C-alpha positions as a printed NumPy array, in Angstrom:
array([[  0.21 ,   0.033,  -0.295],
       [  1.311,   3.825,  -0.192],
       [  1.245,   6.442,   1.993],
       [ -1.78 ,   7.899,   0.361],
       [ -4.097,   5.13 ,   0.781],
       [ -3.054,   4.369,   4.235],
       [ -4.019,   7.978,   4.825],
       [ -7.593,   7.144,   3.419],
       [ -7.955,   4.546,   5.669],
       [ -6.965,   6.818,   8.422],
       [ -9.265,   9.108,   7.351],
       [-12.105,   6.316,   6.979],
       [-11.398,   5.034,  10.562],
       [-11.61 ,   8.393,  12.233],
       [-14.474,   9.517,  10.946],
       [-15.935,   6.307,  11.88 ],
       [-15.231,   6.912,  15.455],
       [-16.341,  10.617,  15.37 ],
       [-19.842,   9.263,  14.958],
       [-19.646,   7.78 ,  18.48 ],
       [-18.943,  10.976,  20.381],
       [-16.886,   9.292,  23.287],
       [-14.743,   7.256,  21.005],
       [-14.008,  10.768,  18.466],
       [ -9.842,  11.013,  19.817],
       [ -7.681,   8.003,  19.012],
       [ -4.016,   6.848,  19.572],
       [ -1.387,   5.792,  16.953],
       [ -1.5  ,   2.032,  18.607],
       [ -5.569,   2.23 ,  18.436],
       [ -4.985,   3.234,  14.576],
       [ -2.347,   0.231,  14.276],
       [ -4.799,  -2.181,  15.709],
       [ -7.694,  -1.361,  14.109],
       [ -7.086,  -0.707,  10.251],
       [ -4.692,  -2.487,   7.653],
       [ -1.827,  -0.393,   8.381],
       [  1.057,  -3.085,   9.271],
       [  4.136,  -0.623,   9.935],
       [  5.794,   0.881,  13.083],
       [  4.723,   3.419,  15.204],
       [  6.971,   6.496,  13.504],
       [  5.033,   5.828,   9.773],
       [  1.846,   6.081,  11.166],
       [  3.038,   9.067,  13.259],
       [  4.854,  10.646,   9.841],
       [  1.598,  10.588,   7.953],
       [ -0.65 ,  12.27 ,  10.69 ],
       [  1.661,  15.041,  10.702],
       [  1.208,  14.992,   6.74 ],
       [ -2.527,  14.616,   7.969],
       [ -2.543,  17.628,  10.118],
       [ -0.813,  19.854,   8.45 ],
       [ -3.194,  19.394,   6.084],
       [ -6.032,  20.272,   8.444],
       [ -7.31 ,  17.019,   7.976],
       [ -6.872,  15.458,  12.079],
       [ -5.78 ,  17.348,  15.38 ],
       [ -3.767,  16.56 ,  18.288],
       [ -5.499,  17.026,  21.672],
       [ -2.227,  18.633,  22.961],
       [ -2.952,  18.137,  26.42 ],
       [ -2.39 ,  14.224,  25.954],
       [  0.376,  14.695,  23.927],
       [  1.816,  16.756,  27.306],
       [  1.803,  13.559,  28.685],
       [  4.005,  11.118,  26.104],
       [  1.454,  10.054,  23.604],
       [ -0.727,  11.611,  20.609],
       [ -4.232,  11.761,  20.432],
       [ -5.65 ,  12.527,  17.25 ],
       [ -9.43 ,  12.72 ,  16.435],
       [-10.781,  13.912,  12.7  ],
       [-11.676,  17.264,  11.714],
       [-14.995,  18.357,   9.538],
       [-12.437,  19.349,   6.84 ],
       [-11.321,  15.773,   7.233],
       [-14.986,  13.887,   7.186],
       [-15.751,  16.371,   4.269]])
């Protein structure tokens, strides 16, 4: 698979989670567990950085300060 198709899969998964409200935030290990992406945390982090720079996802900063990343899809990412 390519990085672009991996990012599309991540966005589809995050959009599904968003519909459940209390499950709208997601960690990298959760993404790896619930998608078909078989790669390192660093690879997924790079994908998420690109998605965040594009405005398609956002990082919850309070969680990030504790040593992890917690991601949520944005309205632009859903569109």
